[in-house]
C-alpha positions, 0 to 999 in steps of 0.5 A: 175788479171786474166780477166777482171773486174766483173760488180760492184754491182748496189746499194741497193734497195733505190727505186732508179733505178740504173743508168749506163752511156754507154759513158764517157771519162777522160776530159784530154788533157793527153787523147784526143789531143790537137789539137781536142780540138782546132777544137772543140774550133774554131767551137763553136767559128763559131757557136757562131758569125754566131748567132752574138756574139762577143767572142775571138777565144782564150777566147773559147780555154782558157774555152775548156781547162779549162774543160779538166784538170781532169787527175784523173777523180775527178771532172767527179766522183764528177759529176757522185755522184750528177747526180746519175750515179752509174757506167760508161763505160769510153771509151779510143779511139786511136788517136795515128795515127791521131794526137799528142798525150801526152802519149804513148798507154802503158802509157795511159792504166796505167793512165785509170787503176789508174783511177780505182783503185783510184775509185773503183767501177764506171768505166769500161774501154773501151780500144781503139785501131787501126788495123795499131798498129799490134801485138803490139796494140794486146798484149797491149790490152790483157795486159789491160784485164789480168792486169788492168782488163779492161771491153771492147774494143773501136773503133774510125774508124774516125781514117781510118779504117772500123770497119770490118777490118780483122787486127781488128779480133785478137782484137775480138777473145780476146773479145770472149775469155773473154766476152768482148763487142765491142763499136764503135763510129758511126756518126761524130766526131772530125773535122780533120777525115774521117766520112765515116767510121761512117755508123753503117752497116760497122760494120755488117761484124764483127757482122756477123763472132763474133756471140758471141761477142756483139757489141754496136753501139756508138751514134747509136740512135742519128745519122744514126738511121734508120741503127743502129735499123735496125741492132740491130732489125736483129743482136742478138749481135747488140746494140746501146747507145743513148749518145749525145742524147741531140743534136740530129739533129730532128725537134720535139726535142730530147725528142720526138726522143728518145721517138719515138726510144724507142718505136720500141721495141728494148728497151731491146738493147737500152743503157744510155748514155751521152758522158760526160763530151765534153758538160760540158760548156754547160749543167751539167750531172745532167740535162741530167739523169733527163730527163730520169726520171719515166713519163719524155717526153723522157721515156713517156709510157715505162714500168717501166721495160724497162726504168730500161734496157735502164738506166742500166740494159743492160749494166750491162748484157753485163758487166756481160758476162765476168763473164759467158763466163769465166765458159762456155766450148766454142764450135766452130761455125758450119762451114756454108754450102760450107763454112770454119769454123771460124778459117778462119774468117780472110779471109772472105770478 
């Protein structure tokens, strides 16, 4: 394989809108550190006891661990089938610098490749990197793209870095070369991590310096929404997803919040997503997808063409860029007035 896998085909025209989930993970202890799952269980226990429920912490931990044994994504695909999700961005954050992980990074990459082979046409893998990995990390990412056909780059800045860190620029150059999007986490995350790196505006430097690379603000429609929509409205290469939408902190509820977001004129920048299977203990993937059916409160007043963009069109367009870019002749960005050309991007402040 000589490059990223092309976007999979939309389903046959049966009158049903294609659905692409812009953010799912492998529900497996092989991909998520156990320490993070233990924190998730502790947080659930704190919430339940605050509401007067009596439950043993070990019981909650057992339940959390039980839904993270889907090492080959068989359960995930079955849930996608039931919910009518045709394809998904399978994100693989790099937690190796902040937690003990079961697999090495090359082993984890190979596992996700096996998942794509086992379930052809269902997943587009966004490989996670950390700027502290040095050249080994850059080489592994390019191998993932050229040998495994991975479809994008995943950043998890809460691990302790800015998404515009200059050490990430070699990764962005690879994305520019192959036409790959970058999905960067925003907002809070796993408890032990540094939430200050979750501000969307931290991505602005990278988006400005790499105008040919499409950046997606993960959860940007749910947390730091004003910053995220501001960037989407004014940076042509910045988009956002609405994963975790049902947990939005809004007095009027998530449906009213999403409806207002989709009415702001940036529907062509918004990607449907769920962050599944993080909510297997409280939700079903089917219920989350059907909440966006035509006429549902979340999409009330939205034209069908715009709803289709959100549910799949925008995601497929970003994925399809890899094929367009591979055929296009790149021309260098013009040097800014009084400044240097794009080869000096790593030195900009």
